[in-house]
C-alpha positions as CSV (number, residue, x, y, z in Angstrom):
1,X,106.1,97.6,106.6
2,X,104.2,100.7,107.2
3,X,104.2,103.8,105.3
4,X,105.5,107.0,107.0
5,X,104.6,110.2,105.4
6,X,106.4,114.0,105.1
7,X,104.0,116.3,103.3
8,X,105.3,116.3,99.4
9,X,107.3,114.0,97.8
10,X,108.9,115.0,95.0
11,X,109.8,111.0,93.3
12,X,110.9,109.6,89.5
13,X,108.5,108.5,87.3
14,X,108.0,104.9,87.0
15,X,109.6,104.4,83.7
16,X,113.0,106.6,85.5
17,X,112.6,104.7,88.2
18,X,113.2,101.4,86.0
19,X,115.9,102.4,83.6
20,X,117.5,104.0,87.2
21,X,117.2,100.0,88.6
22,X,118.8,98.9,85.2
23,X,121.6,101.2,85.4
24,X,122.3,100.3,88.7
25,X,121.9,96.9,89.0
26,X,125.2,94.6,88.9
27,X,123.5,91.2,88.5
28,X,120.3,89.4,86.5
29,X,118.2,86.5,86.5
30,X,117.6,85.2,83.0
31,X,114.9,82.6,82.0
32,X,114.7,81.8,78.7
33,X,112.9,78.5,77.0
34,X,113.3,76.7,80.1
35,X,117.3,77.6,80.9
36,X,118.1,80.0,83.8
37,X,121.1,81.6,84.8
38,X,122.9,84.0,87.0
39,X,125.1,86.7,85.3
40,X,127.2,89.0,87.8
41,X,128.7,91.8,85.8
42,X,127.5,90.6,82.2
43,X,125.6,92.8,80.9
44,X,125.1,96.9,79.7
45,X,122.2,98.7,78.3
46,X,121.7,101.0,75.7
47,X,120.2,104.3,75.2
48,X,116.9,103.1,73.9
49,X,116.8,100.1,77.0
50,X,117.6,97.5,75.2
51,X,119.6,95.0,77.4
52,X,123.0,93.8,76.0
53,X,124.1,90.1,77.8
54,X,127.9,88.8,77.3
55,X,127.5,84.9,78.0
56,X,129.7,81.7,77.6
57,X,129.6,80.9,73.9
58,X,128.3,77.6,75.3
59,X,125.4,78.8,77.5
60,X,122.3,77.3,77.2
61,X,120.8,80.8,76.6
62,X,122.4,81.6,73.2
63,X,120.8,77.9,71.6
64,X,117.1,79.5,72.9
65,X,118.0,82.7,71.5
66,X,118.6,80.9,68.3
67,X,115.5,78.3,68.6
68,X,112.9,80.7,69.8
69,X,109.8,81.8,67.3
70,X,111.4,84.8,65.6
71,X,110.0,88.1,67.3
72,X,108.1,86.5,70.0
73,X,108.6,86.9,73.4
74,X,111.0,84.5,74.2
75,X,113.3,85.5,77.5
76,X,112.6,87.3,80.9
77,X,114.9,89.2,82.9
78,X,114.8,89.9,86.7
79,X,116.7,92.2,88.1
80,X,116.8,93.3,91.9
81,X,117.5,96.6,93.5
82,X,119.1,95.8,96.5
83,X,119.8,99.0,99.2
84,X,123.4,99.8,99.2
85,X,122.9,100.3,103.3
86,X,122.4,97.0,105.4
87,X,118.2,97.3,106.4
88,X,115.6,95.2,106.9
89,X,113.7,94.5,103.7
90,X,117.0,95.5,101.8
91,X,115.3,94.9,98.6
92,X,114.1,98.3,97.7
93,X,112.1,97.1,93.9
94,X,112.5,94.2,91.6
95,X,112.4,94.4,87.9
96,X,111.3,92.2,84.9
97,X,111.8,92.8,81.3
98,X,110.3,90.6,78.9
99,X,110.8,90.4,75.5
100,X,113.1,88.3,72.5
101,X,116.6,87.9,71.8
102,X,119.1,88.4,69.2
103,X,122.5,87.3,68.4
104,X,124.7,89.5,67.8
105,X,128.4,89.7,67.8
106,X,129.0,87.7,70.2
107,X,126.6,88.8,72.9
108,X,122.5,88.3,73.3
109,X,120.5,91.9,72.6
110,X,117.1,91.8,74.7
111,X,114.4,93.9,72.8
112,X,112.1,94.3,76.2
113,X,107.8,93.9,74.5
114,X,107.3,94.3,78.5
115,X,108.4,96.0,81.4
116,X,107.0,95.6,85.0
117,X,108.6,97.4,87.9
118,X,107.7,96.2,91.6
119,X,108.2,98.4,94.9
120,X,106.4,98.3,98.2
121,X,103.5,100.3,96.8
122,X,103.0,97.4,94.3
123,X,103.6,96.3,90.6
124,X,103.5,98.9,87.5
125,X,103.7,98.1,84.6
126,X,105.4,100.2,82.3
127,X,104.9,101.6,79.3
128,X,107.3,100.0,76.8
129,X,107.7,103.5,74.8
130,X,107.9,105.3,77.7
131,X,110.7,103.0,79.0
132,X,112.5,103.8,76.0
133,X,112.7,106.9,76.0
134,X,113.6,107.4,79.7
135,X,117.0,108.0,81.2
136,X,118.1,106.6,84.6
137,X,118.6,108.7,87.5
138,X,121.7,111.2,87.3
139,X,122.7,110.0,90.4
140,X,121.9,106.2,89.8
141,X,125.0,104.9,89.7
142,X,126.9,107.2,92.2
143,X,123.8,106.1,95.2
144,X,125.8,103.5,96.6
145,X,128.7,105.5,97.5
146,X,126.9,108.6,98.4
147,X,124.4,106.7,101.0
148,X,127.2,104.6,102.3
149,X,129.1,107.5,102.9
150,X,126.5,109.0,104.9
151,X,125.8,106.0,106.8
152,X,129.4,104.9,107.6
153,X,130.7,108.7,108.3
154,X,127.8,111.0,108.9
155,X,125.7,109.1,111.0
156,X,125.4,112.3,113.2
157,X,124.0,114.3,110.3
158,X,121.8,111.2,109.6
159,X,119.9,111.6,113.1
160,X,120.1,115.6,112.6
161,X,117.8,115.0,109.1
162,X,115.1,113.0,111.5
163,X,114.2,116.8,113.1
164,X,112.4,116.8,109.7
165,X,109.8,114.0,110.1
166,X,106.9,114.2,111.8
167,X,107.1,112.9,115.4
168,X,104.7,110.2,114.7
169,X,106.5,109.0,112.1
170,X,109.2,108.6,115.1
171,X,107.5,106.7,117.8
172,X,109.3,103.6,118.6
173,X,112.4,104.1,116.6
174,X,115.2,102.0,117.6
175,X,117.2,103.0,114.1
176,X,117.4,105.4,111.3
177,X,119.4,104.4,108.1
178,X,119.6,106.5,105.0
179,X,117.5,103.9,102.1
180,X,117.9,105.9,99.0
181,X,118.5,109.1,97.5
182,X,117.5,110.5,94.1
183,X,117.6,113.9,92.2
184,X,114.2,115.0,93.9
185,X,115.1,114.1,97.2
186,X,116.3,111.6,100.0
187,X,114.8,108.6,101.7
188,X,114.7,107.8,105.2
189,X,114.4,104.4,106.6
190,X,112.7,104.4,110.3
191,X,113.2,101.2,112.0
192,X,111.3,99.7,115.0
193,X,111.3,96.9,117.0
194,X,109.1,95.0,114.9
195,X,107.8,97.6,111.7
196,X,109.7,99.7,109.6
197,X,108.7,103.0,107.8
198,X,110.1,105.4,105.0
199,X,110.5,109.2,104.8
200,X,111.1,110.9,102.4
201,X,112.9,114.3,102.4
202,X,112.2,115.9,99.2
203,X,115.1,118.6,97.8
204,X,113.3,122.6,97.0
205,X,115.0,121.4,94.0
206,X,115.8,118.3,91.6
207,X,119.7,117.7,91.7
208,X,121.4,116.5,88.3
209,X,125.2,115.8,89.5
210,X,127.0,115.2,93.0
211,X,127.7,118.7,93.4
212,X,123.9,119.5,93.2
213,X,123.1,117.1,95.6
214,X,125.6,118.6,97.9
215,X,123.9,121.7,98.2
216,X,121.0,119.9,98.3
217,X,121.7,118.2,101.2
218,X,123.2,121.3,103.0
219,X,119.7,123.2,102.6
220,X,118.1,120.1,104.5
221,X,120.7,120.1,107.0
222,X,120.6,123.7,107.6
223,X,116.9,123.3,107.9
224,X,116.9,120.0,110.0
225,X,119.8,122.3,112.4
226,X,116.7,125.2,112.8
227,X,114.3,122.3,113.8
228,X,113.5,121.1,117.3
229,X,115.1,117.6,118.4
230,X,112.5,115.0,118.1
231,X,111.2,114.0,121.4
232,X,111.2,110.2,120.6
233,X,115.3,110.4,119.9
234,X,115.6,112.2,122.6
235,X,113.6,109.9,124.9
236,X,116.2,107.0,123.1
237,X,119.2,108.8,124.2
238,X,118.3,109.2,127.7
239,X,117.3,105.5,128.1
240,X,120.2,104.2,126.4
241,X,118.7,102.6,123.7
242,X,120.8,104.6,120.9
């Protein structure tokens, strides 16, 4: 996937991004002492980044936690960050947490000792203390709903936002979809026949809640309305390609 650029691009740091993936994920894969289980809707997160797993009483993970050497890394949790809007290369990031389990009050608690975030740009080892101190993006829990609403109900707004994208990035574009949104900006996925690329549209100021996000989006749309329509999309409409 090609990387497109669009000037200055404010973005969350690695620790915040990792915590956002963890906060929004609905499922995870757990590997411990040779046992591997896929869990859906079974995890929670504490304020300091520990992961709570609610597993069946007969789960092999409980035995693995009890038998593991005390205090040594004994488990790996994997979370996938999947774009809520259907696009190519839909997995936006993967998060791995390695650490040790403790059995408490009928569930397992993972204390991370290593955090790795893999994004299209590459893998990053996130400092464990920074991960524990970071907070998820304030829009993380609402992102899926916001993006699907934008794609399904406001396709005209998405097209208008392409006026803020460099014309070169739109060359050969066959479809543009909203890929991600966080407090710092909106990311669009530009799909071409064989390749795709992402363009980030930064907000003029961070958005700490949905009401502020609405204002930031109105500013972007006003800027787009004042811009000229990209020639690439004009040609697509003329040729009947989209």
